C-alpha positions as CSV (number, residue, x, y, z in Angstrom):
1,M,-11.9,0.2,13.3
2,K,-13.7,1.4,16.4
3,T,-10.6,3.0,17.4
4,P,-11.1,6.2,18.9
5,K,-8.5,9.2,18.4
6,S,-8.3,12.6,20.7
7,C,-6.2,15.5,19.7
8,E,-4.2,13.4,17.3
9,V,-1.5,16.0,15.4
10,A,-1.6,15.7,11.9
11,C,1.2,18.1,10.8
12,A,2.2,21.6,12.0
13,V,2.8,23.8,8.8
14,R,4.2,27.0,8.3
15,I,2.0,29.7,6.3
16,S,3.7,31.5,4.1
17,K,2.2,35.0,2.6
18,K,0.9,33.1,0.1
19,E,-0.6,30.3,1.5
20,K,-2.5,32.6,3.8
21,D,-3.6,34.6,1.1
22,A,-4.9,31.8,-0.3
23,F,-7.0,30.5,3.0
24,V,-8.1,33.9,3.0
25,R,-9.5,34.0,-0.4
26,A,-11.0,30.4,0.2
27,I,-12.7,31.7,3.2
28,D,-14.3,34.6,1.6
29,D,-15.6,32.8,-1.5
30,E,-16.8,30.0,1.2
31,Y,-14.9,27.2,-0.2
32,R,-15.8,23.7,1.6
33,V,-13.7,20.8,2.1
34,H,-15.2,17.4,1.1
35,W,-13.6,13.7,2.3
36,I,-15.1,10.4,1.8
37,V,-14.9,7.5,4.0
38,D,-16.3,4.3,2.9
39,N,-17.6,5.8,-0.4
40,L,-19.9,8.2,2.0
41,P,-19.3,11.8,1.7
42,V,-18.7,14.2,4.8
43,G,-21.6,16.4,6.0
44,M,-22.1,18.4,9.1
45,F,-25.1,20.0,11.0
46,S,-25.1,23.7,10.7
47,T,-27.7,26.3,12.0
48,D,-29.1,29.1,10.2
49,E,-30.2,32.4,11.3
50,Q,-33.7,31.2,11.7
51,H,-32.1,28.6,14.7
52,E,-33.0,25.5,12.0
53,T,-30.5,22.6,11.8
54,S,-30.1,21.2,8.7
55,F,-27.0,18.5,7.4
56,T,-25.1,20.0,4.6
57,R,-22.5,18.4,2.7
58,G,-18.5,19.1,3.1
59,F,-17.4,21.5,6.2
60,P,-16.1,25.3,5.2
61,V,-12.3,26.0,5.1
62,G,-12.8,28.4,8.0
63,F,-14.9,31.9,8.7
64,H,-14.3,35.4,9.4
65,T,-15.9,37.8,11.2
66,G,-16.7,41.6,10.9
67,S,-19.4,43.7,9.4
68,K,-17.5,45.2,6.4
69,V,-15.1,43.7,4.2
70,K,-12.1,45.5,4.7
71,T,-12.6,44.8,8.9
72,Y,-12.8,41.2,8.0
73,K,-10.8,38.6,10.6
74,H,-10.3,35.3,9.4
75,Y,-10.3,32.2,10.9
76,L,-9.1,28.7,10.1
77,Y,-10.5,25.4,11.1
78,N,-7.5,23.6,11.7
79,H,-9.0,21.0,14.2
80,V,-11.6,18.1,12.9
81,R,-13.9,15.9,15.2
82,I,-14.4,13.0,12.7
83,I,-17.5,11.1,14.0
84,V,-18.1,7.8,12.5
85,Q,-21.2,6.0,12.6
86,Y,-21.6,2.4,12.3
87,H,-24.1,-0.6,12.4
88,D,-23.1,-4.3,13.6
89,D,-24.7,-7.0,11.6
90,F,-25.0,-9.8,13.1
91,A,-24.6,-13.4,11.1
92,S,-28.0,-15.1,10.4
93,E,-26.5,-18.3,10.1
94,N,-25.0,-18.0,13.6
95,Q,-27.2,-19.0,16.3
96,N,-24.9,-17.6,18.9
97,N,-24.7,-14.2,17.1
98,E,-20.9,-14.4,17.9
99,E,-20.0,-13.2,14.3
100,V,-20.3,-9.6,13.8
101,T,-20.0,-7.4,10.4
102,T,-19.3,-3.6,11.0
103,K,-20.6,-1.2,8.4
104,I,-20.2,2.6,8.2
105,V,-23.5,4.3,7.9
106,G,-22.6,7.8,8.7
107,F,-19.8,10.3,8.0
108,R,-19.6,13.6,9.8
109,V,-17.5,16.1,11.2
110,E,-17.4,18.9,13.6
111,P,-15.2,21.6,12.8
112,M,-13.1,23.9,15.0
113,S,-10.6,27.0,15.4
114,I,-8.3,26.5,17.8
115,K,-5.0,28.2,18.1
116,H,-2.5,25.3,19.5
117,A,0.1,25.8,22.3
118,F,2.3,23.2,23.7
119,D,4.6,22.8,26.2
120,T,7.9,23.2,25.0
121,A,9.9,26.1,25.1
122,G,11.1,28.0,22.6
123,K,10.2,29.1,19.2
124,D,7.7,27.2,16.8
125,A,10.3,25.4,15.2
126,D,10.8,23.3,18.8
127,F,7.2,21.6,17.7
128,V,7.9,18.1,16.9
129,P,4.9,16.3,15.7
130,G,4.3,13.0,17.5
131,S,6.5,14.1,20.7
132,T,5.6,17.3,21.8
133,V,2.2,17.3,23.8
134,L,-0.1,20.5,23.2
135,T,-1.7,22.1,26.0
136,T,-5.1,23.1,24.5
137,C,-6.3,19.7,23.8
138,N,-4.8,16.2,24.5
139,A,-6.0,12.6,25.4
140,Q,-7.3,14.3,28.7
141,T,-8.4,17.3,27.6
142,P,-10.9,17.5,24.7
143,A,-11.1,20.0,22.3
144,V,-13.1,23.1,22.6
145,N,-14.3,26.1,20.6
146,D,-13.1,29.0,22.5
147,A,-13.9,32.4,21.0
148,K,-10.7,33.7,22.7
149,N,-8.2,31.3,21.0
150,F,-9.3,31.3,17.5
151,Q,-6.7,30.5,14.8
152,S,-6.2,33.3,12.2
153,V,-5.1,33.3,9.3
154,D,-4.6,37.3,8.8
155,R,-0.8,36.7,9.4
156,A,1.9,34.2,8.4
157,E,2.6,31.5,11.1
158,T,2.8,28.0,12.0
159,V,-0.2,26.5,11.9
160,I,-1.0,22.9,13.7
161,F,-3.4,21.0,12.2
162,T,-5.2,18.1,14.8
163,Y,-8.2,15.9,14.9
164,D,-10.4,13.3,17.0
165,V,-11.7,10.4,15.6
166,Q,-15.0,9.6,17.6
167,W,-17.2,6.1,16.9
168,E,-20.9,6.3,17.1
169,K,-22.7,2.8,17.2
170,S,-26.1,3.6,15.0
171,D,-29.7,1.8,13.9
172,V,-29.4,3.3,10.6
173,E,-29.3,0.0,8.4
174,W,-26.6,-0.1,5.5
175,S,-29.3,0.2,3.0
176,Q,-30.6,3.4,4.5
177,R,-27.1,5.2,4.8
178,W,-27.9,7.6,2.1
179,D,-31.0,9.1,3.3
180,A,-29.4,11.6,4.9
181,Y,-27.7,13.3,2.3
182,L,-31.0,12.6,0.2
183,T,-32.8,14.6,2.4
184,A,-30.6,17.0,3.2
185,N,-31.9,20.9,3.5
186,V,-35.5,19.8,3.4
187,S,-37.4,21.5,5.5
188,N,-40.6,19.8,5.3
189,E,-40.1,16.3,4.6
190,K,-44.2,15.7,4.6
191,V,-45.3,15.0,1.2
192,H,-48.8,16.1,0.3
193,W,-49.6,13.2,-2.0
194,F,-53.3,14.3,-2.5
195,S,-52.6,17.6,-3.7
196,I,-49.9,16.1,-6.0
197,T,-52.3,13.6,-7.3
198,N,-54.8,16.0,-7.8
199,S,-52.4,18.3,-9.9
200,I,-51.4,15.7,-12.1
201,M,-55.1,14.6,-12.7
202,I,-56.1,17.9,-13.5
203,V,-53.3,18.5,-15.8
204,L,-53.6,15.4,-17.5
205,F,-57.2,16.2,-18.3
206,L,-56.5,19.6,-19.8
207,T,-53.7,18.5,-21.8
208,V,-55.9,15.6,-23.4
209,M,-58.5,17.6,-24.1
210,I,-56.9,20.5,-25.6
211,A,-54.8,18.0,-27.9
212,M,-57.9,16.4,-28.8
213,I,-59.2,19.8,-30.0
214,L,-56.0,20.2,-31.7
215,L,-55.8,17.0,-33.4
216,R,-59.1,17.2,-35.0
217,A,-58.5,20.8,-36.1
218,L,-55.5,19.7,-37.7
219,R,-56.6,16.9,-39.4
220,K,-59.5,19.0,-41.0
221,D,-57.1,21.3,-42.2
222,I,-54.5,18.4,-43.8
223,A,-57.7,17.2,-45.3
224,Q,-58.7,20.6,-46.9
225,Y,-55.2,21.6,-48.1
226,N,-55.0,17.9,-50.0
227,D,-58.2,18.5,-51.7
228,P,-57.3,19.8,-55.1
229,A,-60.8,21.5,-55.0
230,S,-60.2,23.9,-51.8
231,L,-56.9,25.3,-53.3
232,E,-58.8,28.5,-54.2
233,E,-60.2,28.7,-51.0
234,A,-56.8,28.1,-49.2
235,K,-55.6,31.6,-51.0
236,E,-57.9,33.5,-48.8
237,E,-56.8,32.3,-45.5
238,S,-54.5,34.2,-43.1
239,G,-52.2,33.8,-40.4
240,W,-50.3,30.7,-39.6
241,K,-52.3,28.7,-42.1
242,L,-50.6,30.3,-45.1
243,V,-47.7,28.5,-44.4
244,H,-48.6,25.3,-44.8
245,G,-47.1,24.9,-48.4
246,D,-43.8,25.5,-47.1
247,V,-43.0,24.3,-43.7
248,F,-41.5,21.1,-45.6
249,R,-39.7,22.6,-47.7
250,P,-35.9,21.7,-47.5
251,P,-33.7,24.1,-46.0
252,T,-31.7,26.1,-48.7
253,F,-28.8,26.5,-46.4
254,G,-27.1,23.6,-44.8
255,P,-29.4,20.9,-44.8
256,M,-26.6,18.2,-44.0
257,I,-25.8,20.4,-41.0
258,F,-29.4,20.6,-39.7
259,S,-30.0,16.7,-40.8
260,V,-26.6,16.2,-38.4
261,F,-27.8,18.1,-35.5
262,V,-31.2,16.4,-35.3
263,G,-29.4,13.1,-35.2
264,T,-27.2,14.0,-32.5
265,G,-30.1,15.7,-30.4
266,V,-31.7,11.9,-30.9
267,Q,-28.9,10.6,-29.6
268,L,-28.7,13.0,-26.7
269,F,-32.1,12.8,-26.0
270,L,-32.1,8.7,-25.8
271,M,-28.9,9.3,-23.5
272,T,-30.6,11.3,-21.3
273,L,-33.7,9.5,-21.0
274,A,-31.8,6.0,-20.6
275,T,-29.8,7.6,-17.8
276,L,-32.8,9.0,-15.8
277,T,-34.8,5.5,-16.3
278,F,-31.5,3.7,-15.0
279,A,-31.2,6.2,-11.8
280,F,-34.9,5.9,-11.1
281,L,-34.7,1.8,-11.2
282,G,-31.7,2.1,-8.5
283,L,-29.2,0.9,-11.1
284,L,-26.9,4.1,-10.9
285,S,-26.5,4.3,-6.9
286,P,-24.9,7.3,-5.7
287,A,-23.4,5.0,-3.2
288,N,-20.9,4.0,-6.5
289,R,-18.9,7.0,-7.3
290,G,-18.7,7.8,-10.7
291,S,-21.1,5.5,-11.9
292,L,-23.6,8.3,-13.3
293,V,-20.4,9.7,-15.4
294,T,-19.7,6.3,-16.3
295,G,-23.2,5.7,-17.2
296,F,-24.4,8.7,-19.5
297,I,-20.9,8.0,-21.5
298,L,-21.4,4.6,-22.3
299,L,-25.5,5.1,-23.0
300,F,-23.9,8.1,-25.5
301,V,-21.6,5.6,-27.2
302,F,-24.5,3.0,-27.5
303,M,-27.0,5.5,-28.8
304,G,-24.8,6.3,-31.8
305,S,-26.8,4.0,-34.0
306,F,-30.2,6.2,-33.2
307,A,-28.0,9.4,-34.8
308,G,-26.8,7.7,-37.7
309,Y,-30.3,6.5,-38.3
310,Y,-32.1,9.6,-37.6
311,S,-29.5,12.1,-39.4
312,S,-29.5,9.9,-42.7
313,L,-33.5,9.6,-42.7
314,T,-33.8,13.6,-42.2
315,Y,-31.2,14.1,-45.1
316,K,-32.7,11.8,-47.5
317,M,-36.3,13.4,-46.7
318,F,-33.8,16.7,-48.1
319,R,-33.1,15.1,-51.1
320,G,-29.5,14.9,-50.3
321,T,-27.0,12.8,-52.0
322,E,-23.8,13.1,-50.5
323,W,-24.9,10.6,-47.8
324,K,-20.8,9.3,-46.6
325,Q,-20.2,12.9,-45.8
326,N,-23.6,13.1,-44.0
327,T,-22.7,9.9,-41.8
328,L,-18.7,11.3,-41.3
329,L,-20.1,14.4,-39.7
330,T,-22.9,12.3,-37.6
331,A,-20.0,10.2,-36.2
332,F,-17.2,13.0,-35.8
333,L,-18.6,16.7,-35.4
334,Y,-20.0,16.9,-31.8
335,P,-18.1,14.2,-30.1
336,G,-14.8,15.7,-32.1
337,L,-15.7,19.1,-30.6
338,T,-16.3,18.0,-27.2
339,F,-13.6,15.6,-27.1
340,T,-11.2,18.5,-28.3
341,L,-12.7,20.9,-25.7
342,L,-12.2,18.0,-23.1
343,G,-8.5,17.6,-23.9
344,A,-8.1,21.3,-23.9
345,L,-9.2,21.6,-20.1
346,N,-7.3,18.1,-19.5
347,L,-4.0,19.7,-20.9
348,V,-4.3,22.8,-18.7
349,L,-4.9,20.3,-15.7
350,W,-2.1,18.6,-16.2
351,I,0.3,21.4,-16.5
352,E,-1.0,22.9,-13.3
353,G,-1.0,19.4,-11.6
354,S,-4.5,18.8,-10.5
355,S,-5.6,15.6,-9.5
356,G,-8.9,16.3,-11.4
357,A,-7.0,15.6,-14.7
358,L,-7.6,12.4,-16.6
359,P,-4.8,9.8,-16.6
360,F,-3.5,8.6,-20.0
361,G,-5.6,5.4,-19.7
362,T,-8.9,6.8,-19.4
363,F,-8.3,9.3,-22.1
364,F,-7.4,6.5,-24.4
365,T,-10.4,4.5,-23.3
366,L,-12.8,7.2,-24.4
367,L,-10.8,7.3,-27.6
368,F,-11.5,3.9,-28.1
369,L,-15.1,3.5,-27.3
370,W,-15.5,6.9,-29.9
371,F,-13.9,5.1,-32.6
372,C,-14.1,1.5,-32.2
373,V,-18.3,1.8,-30.6
374,S,-20.0,4.7,-31.1
375,V,-18.6,5.7,-35.1
376,P,-19.2,2.0,-36.4
377,L,-22.8,2.0,-34.5
378,V,-23.4,5.5,-36.3
379,F,-22.5,4.1,-39.5
380,L,-24.6,1.1,-39.0
381,G,-27.7,3.2,-37.9
382,S,-26.9,5.0,-41.4
383,F,-27.0,2.2,-43.6
384,F,-30.7,1.0,-42.3
385,G,-31.8,4.8,-42.3
386,Y,-30.8,5.2,-46.3
387,K,-32.5,1.8,-47.4
388,R,-36.0,3.1,-45.5
389,E,-38.2,4.7,-48.0
390,T,-38.4,8.7,-47.7
391,T,-41.0,9.9,-45.4
392,T,-43.8,11.6,-47.1
393,F,-45.4,14.6,-45.7
394,P,-49.2,15.2,-44.5
395,V,-49.4,18.1,-46.9
396,R,-48.1,19.3,-50.4
397,T,-45.0,21.5,-50.7
398,N,-45.3,24.6,-53.1
399,Q,-43.0,24.6,-56.3
400,I,-42.8,28.5,-55.8
401,P,-41.7,29.3,-52.3
402,R,-44.2,32.2,-50.7
403,A,-42.3,35.6,-50.5
404,I,-41.6,37.3,-47.0
405,P,-43.2,40.3,-46.8
406,V,-40.9,43.4,-46.2
407,Q,-41.1,44.3,-42.3
408,V,-41.8,47.7,-41.6
């Protein structure tokens, strides 16, 4: 902490042709490097063609020069200046302010491309990290970007990776250290509250007015449909009103699958709504990595009771009788497909040796949450759904389905 470093050598790597091609492809595809210090992701200041400076997360692997793809020259960012901002908090109970707590409130880098040279005569193999002194940068000579001395990766050679560490004192409080990331790439930070409020009020007024008109017309139509004396007049109707006697007819194909989809959709909707609410209240902070993913997984599991309730309610509305099969499909269809896909992708990551693969402990934790929490909640919701009375429709359903005319 608070220990600066100047041109420290991380490693010296002999880049093979295969690794060179991988670097070239990463530069062409605009890959970015992402680091984390104290849960803060790395960022950098960049300037666009309009000479506007913005803060972006991560930093590029390298860059290329040239107007055409065939004439590109690729250069690697092999030196990184790490800039860590800190804020000193003095203990409130200490009147002499002798006790200081230092907290990291900023993390950014300045990448550079430097073809390093050293004072040891001989070949590249003579370079020994930790003992060989670089001539391009050292403790007395800071690293600089020099267009005449960029580190090229268009051919296989030894690349020396170095870094600086700078500590900057900042007035940013710990609670405000994420502001730079949340407002990144925002060209105009001024919020036009009057225009936003005006637009919202106009939209709400028009929505309420249209909803009142539609509800009044709908209630009038429903009262007319349920009046036996007006059945003859209903035959002369045209347009969408002709289907009022068939809209609540149970589907002839897959009523159980439809009810399962309804229950799963309610579960996903409530999970999304609860996740957004918790995030809005600040309970799912971006400072805690993985909290958002953990949050919506747990919320999906605990919303299983709503999935079983609405699935059984819909299936009972369709006059279905195989309630056990409907409950089992609600509990296992969507989670099973998702878990199978996750397992297949995770298996590929394991085979490839990726660090993004889920460990066995996490995998079995998800299985436990599914079978021991979600499935019982689905059965509990289905029990209450089947105990409830069947939903009554606002209009009668015709006994004979209306014939669909042949499309010409």
